[in-house]
N, C-alpha and C positions, 0 to 999 in steps of 0.2 A: 579560481576567481569566478564570481557569479556574473553572468552576462547581464548588462543593464536592461535589456529587453527579453527577460526570461520567458514570458508567455509566447512571444513570437518565435524564439528559438525552439521551444518545445513543440509548438504547433507545427512547425516546418519539419521536425524530425520524428514525430510520433506517427503511428498508424492512424487512419481515419477513425473517428469516434466509435464506430461499431464494427471495426475489424476484429475478428477472432479466428483462430484456427480450430480445427476439429480436435476434440480430445481423443486420446487413445482409448481402447476398449477398457471398460470398467472404471474409468475416471469420472468423477462427479464435477460438473461445471459450476463455476463460481465467478464472481467479480468483486473487486475491491476498489475503493475510492482513494486515490492519492490527492488529498486536498492541500493546496498550497496557498499561502497568503503573504503579502508584503506588509511588513511592519517596520516603520522607520527605515525604509530602503533595505531591509534584511528579509530575505525569503525564509519562510518556515514550512515544515511538513507536519501535518497532523497525524498522530498515532494514538492508539488506544491500548489499554490493558484490559483484557477479558477477565471476567469474574472467575472464581474457582468453582462456581456452580453450573457454568455452561456445559453442554454435552461434550464438545470438542475444544481442544487447544486451551484448556483451563489455565488461567493466570498468565497467558502469553501476551506479548506485545504484538499488535496486529493493526492493520488498516481497517476502517469501517468496511463491512462487506459480508457477503455470504453466498449461499447456494442460489443458483438460477431457479426461479419458479415458473410454473406453467404460464402465468399471465404476463411474464416479462417478455416484451418484444425483442429487446436487445440487451447486451451486456451492460451498456450504459444505464438502461432502466434498472437492472439488477443492482448496480453499484449505488445509484442514487436512492432507490427504494430502501436498501439496507442502511445507508447512511442516515436517512430520515428516521428509520425505525430504531437504530442504535444510538445516534447522537443528536437527533432533532434537527438535522440540516435540511432546510427546505430545498427541494430539487431546483426550484427557480433561482436559488441564490448561488448555484454553481455554474460557472462557465467552463464547459468541457472543452479541453484542448485536443484530446485524442487518447489513444491507448498505447501502452507498451506491449511487446510481444507476450503472449500468454506463457505461463510457466506451470510445470507439473510439480507436485509435491510428493514426498514419500508416503504421505498419509492418504493419497488417492484423489487429490483435488487437481483440477485443471483451471487455473486462475487467470482471468483477464484483468490487468490493472488499468483502471480508467483515471486519467489525470485531469484535474480541474482546478480552477482558481476560485477561492471563496473570499467573502469580505473579511477584513480584519476585525478582531475582537467580536467574533460571532457569539450570539447568546445560546450556546449549546445546552441541550437538555437531554442528558444521556439516560438510556434505559438501564436502571441499576440491576436488573436481572442478568444482563449480558455484559455491561461495561462497568468496570471499576474506576477507571480514570481516563481522561483525555489529556494529552499533553503535546505541545509543539516542540519540534526540534529544528534549530537553525540549519539550513542547507549547508552553510559554511562549516559548521561543526561536523556534519555528516561527510563532507568532502575532504576533511583533513585525514590523511592516511594514518596519522598517529592514533586515530580513534577506532581503527578497524584491525581485527585479527582474524585468523582462520585456523581451524583445527581439522585434522583428517577424521573422516567417519566412513563406515561401511554402509553403502546403500542396501537396505533390506530387500529391495526389489530384484537386484541382480548381483549383489555381492561385490560390486566394484568399490574401490576406495576413491572418495571424492573429498572436496573441501567444503566445510560448513563455515560460513562467515558469521562473525559476531562483532557488533560495535561495543566499545566500552560502555559501561553504564552512563546513561545521561539522566540526571535527576532520579537516580536509583532504578531506572528502566533499562533493560538489556534488549536490544533489537538483534534478532538472530534468525536463522533458518530462512524460510521463504520471504519473510518481511525484509530481511537484510538483502537477499538477492534482488528483490523487487526495488528496494531503495538504491542499490548500486546501479541497476539498469536505468533508473530515473536520472541519477547523477551523470551517467554516461550520456544520456540524451541531452542533458542540460549543459554538456561540455564542461563538466566539473571533475571528470575523472580521466 
């Protein structure tokens, strides 16, 4: 069940907006934006599908975001700058609630997820060199355990067997890997898991 005051619940359970832990040796720092909006009293999470021509994570479902750059003062700055570059979201239109705990990926990224509320029916203008599609997914659908599966995989960094999470296709899009782990962390903070 979705809490009627979802923004307040998240704000009370997330890290302060610019909390981030140190990356381990060799990891590249990045930030992503988890943009939420309320449409007809139903909360949605914004995701993108990357083009097949980008350098990394070709064709994958992802959150708007990317590498921390030298001029970024905070991880929030990174997430909002990247969201503006990728999907045309004006930083002033995002109300930042806080951050999830950073996560590391097998591809060497240390990602800080920044959670924000954005206006409904936003006029996105995506960068077609980087983003192929923008799509919303209802939080209620993501929270349904019937829509989630996991498969074992061997972590190439240390050879351990772990679980990789996959959501069933939503509008032909499959959310998996780090995007699925970050989504599950958001659902937990939203008291939906």
